[in-house]
matplotlib code that plots the C-alpha trace (Angstrom):
import matplotlib.pyplot as plt

x = [217.3, 213.6, 213.6, 212.3, 215.4, 217.9, 216.0, 216.1, 220.3, 220.7, 223.3, 224.6, 228.7, 230.1, 233.3, 235.6, 238.3, 241.9, 242.4, 242.3, 240.4, 241.9, 240.6, 238.3, 236.1, 236.5, 235.4, 232.4, 231.4, 231.6, 230.0, 227.1, 226.2, 225.8, 223.1, 221.8, 218.3, 218.0, 215.6, 214.6, 217.5, 220.0, 223.3, 225.3, 228.0, 231.4, 233.3, 236.9, 238.8, 241.2, 243.1, 246.2, 245.3, 246.2, 244.7, 241.2, 241.3, 241.9, 238.8, 237.0, 238.0, 237.0, 233.4, 232.7, 234.1, 231.4, 228.6, 226.0, 224.4, 220.3]
y = [89.5, 90.4, 93.6, 92.1, 89.6, 92.9, 94.6, 91.5, 91.3, 94.3, 95.4, 98.1, 98.4, 100.4, 98.8, 99.2, 97.0, 98.3, 97.0, 99.4, 99.2, 98.8, 101.8, 99.5, 98.6, 102.7, 103.3, 100.6, 102.3, 105.5, 104.3, 103.0, 106.1, 108.0, 105.9, 106.7, 108.6, 111.9, 115.0, 116.2, 113.9, 116.7, 115.3, 117.6, 115.4, 115.8, 113.1, 113.2, 110.3, 110.8, 107.2, 108.2, 107.1, 110.1, 112.3, 110.1, 110.8, 114.3, 114.4, 112.6, 114.1, 117.2, 116.2, 115.1, 117.9, 120.1, 117.5, 118.9, 116.1, 116.4]
z = [11.6, 12.8, 14.9, 17.7, 17.6, 17.3, 20.3, 23.1, 21.5, 22.7, 25.1, 26.8, 27.6, 30.0, 30.9, 27.7, 26.7, 26.8, 23.0, 20.3, 17.5, 13.8, 11.3, 9.3, 12.7, 13.0, 10.0, 9.8, 13.4, 11.9, 8.7, 10.8, 13.1, 9.4, 8.4, 11.9, 11.9, 12.4, 13.0, 9.9, 8.3, 8.8, 9.6, 11.7, 12.9, 13.7, 15.5, 16.7, 17.4, 19.8, 20.5, 23.2, 26.3, 28.5, 26.2, 26.7, 30.6, 30.2, 28.2, 30.2, 33.4, 32.1, 31.0, 34.7, 35.9, 34.1, 34.1, 36.8, 38.8, 38.5]

ax = plt.figure().add_subplot(projection="3d")
ax.plot(x, y, z, "-o")
ax.set_aspect("equal")
plt.show()
């Protein structure tokens, strides 16, 4: 696929489906993230997978509460 085709086809998703993703799909997503370029080739990633809907709501509420709008 050509680079300009990839750029033209990209999109931002703000509404997520309530359907959980499989472990295999999650592994593919994380593998792709590890191939993303980083500053000075540093790979200081830490991922936490949260699947419990109530825990996700708690986390997003905490982030929203601690985020200030500019």
